[in-house]
C-alpha positions in Angstrom: -5.8 -26.5 16.8 -9.2 -24.9 16.2 -9.9 -22.4 13.4 -9.9 -19.6 15.9 -6.4 -20.6 16.9 -5.1 -21.4 13.4 -1.7 -19.9 12.6 -1.7 -17.0 10.2 -0.6 -17.9 6.7 3.1 -17.4 6.0 4.1 -14.6 3.8 7.4 -14.5 1.8 10.0 -12.0 0.7 13.5 -12.0 -0.5 16.1 -12.8 2.1 17.1 -9.5 3.7 20.4 -8.1 2.4 20.5 -10.6 -0.5 20.3 -8.8 -3.8 19.7 -11.1 -6.7 21.1 -10.9 -10.2 19.5 -12.8 -13.1 20.8 -14.1 -16.4 19.0 -16.0 -19.1 20.6 -19.2 -20.4 18.6 -20.6 -23.3 15.2 -21.5 -21.7 16.4 -21.4 -18.1 17.8 -18.7 -15.9 20.7 -18.3 -13.5 20.2 -16.4 -10.3 23.2 -15.1 -8.4 22.8 -14.4 -4.7 25.4 -11.7 -3.9 25.1 -12.2 -0.1 26.0 -15.9 -0.2 28.0 -16.1 -3.4 25.7 -18.9 -4.6 24.4 -19.4 -8.2 21.3 -21.4 -8.9 19.7 -22.6 -12.1 16.0 -21.8 -12.4 13.1 -22.7 -14.6 11.2 -19.9 -16.3 8.4 -20.0 -13.7 11.0 -20.0 -10.8 12.6 -17.0 -12.4 9.3 -15.2 -12.8 8.5 -15.8 -9.1 11.8 -14.5 -7.8 12.0 -11.6 -10.2 8.5 -10.5 -9.1 9.6 -10.7 -5.4 12.9 -8.9 -6.3 10.8 -5.9 -7.6 8.6 -5.7 -4.5 11.0 -3.8 -2.1 10.9 -6.4 0.6 7.1 -6.5 0.7 6.0 -9.9 2.0 3.4 -11.9 -0.1 1.3 -14.9 0.7 1.1 -17.8 -1.7 -2.5 -16.9 -2.6 -1.6 -13.3 -3.3 1.4 -14.4 -5.4 -0.8 -16.7 -7.4 -3.3 -13.9 -8.0 -0.6 -11.3 -8.9 1.5 -13.6 -11.2 -1.3 -15.6 -12.8 -4.4 -13.4 -12.5 -6.1 -16.3 -10.6 -9.1 -14.7 -9.0 -10.4 -18.0 -7.7 -8.0 -19.9 -5.6 -6.8 -23.1 -7.2 -5.7 -25.2 -4.2 -3.3 -27.3 -6.3 -1.7 -24.2 -7.7 -1.3 -22.7 -4.2 0.2 -25.9 -2.9 2.7 -26.0 -5.8 3.6 -22.4 -5.2 4.0 -23.1 -1.4 6.5 -25.9 -2.3 8.5 -23.5 -4.5 8.6 -20.9 -1.8 9.8 -23.4 0.8 12.4 -24.7 -1.7 13.7 -21.1 -2.3 13.8 -20.6 1.4 16.1 -23.7 1.7 18.4 -22.2 -0.9 18.6 -19.0 1.1 16.8 -16.9 -1.4 13.6 -16.2 0.5 12.6 -15.8 4.1 9.2 -16.5 5.7 7.4 -13.7 7.5 4.6 -14.2 10.0 1.9 -11.6 9.8 
């Protein structure tokens, strides 16, 4: 696929209709997905990511924009963005996030 035909980057938002509730448990966090009834154990960074998206009123975010918003990274660190992309895909598998093509 040429650059002109490259797919637009994925953006992410909370799964529609899935309000999340958070509780801290020592240095980790629990997140309860009211739509599925599932509870997940999160690291502090996972909690920060989901809490941020939870406060965005379903606005979709790219991994690069999330890195900048959460970490103040003005220059894009490729390793950081790849790690963030993996986390976003993982949260999608858990049914917490959904990808949005823009």
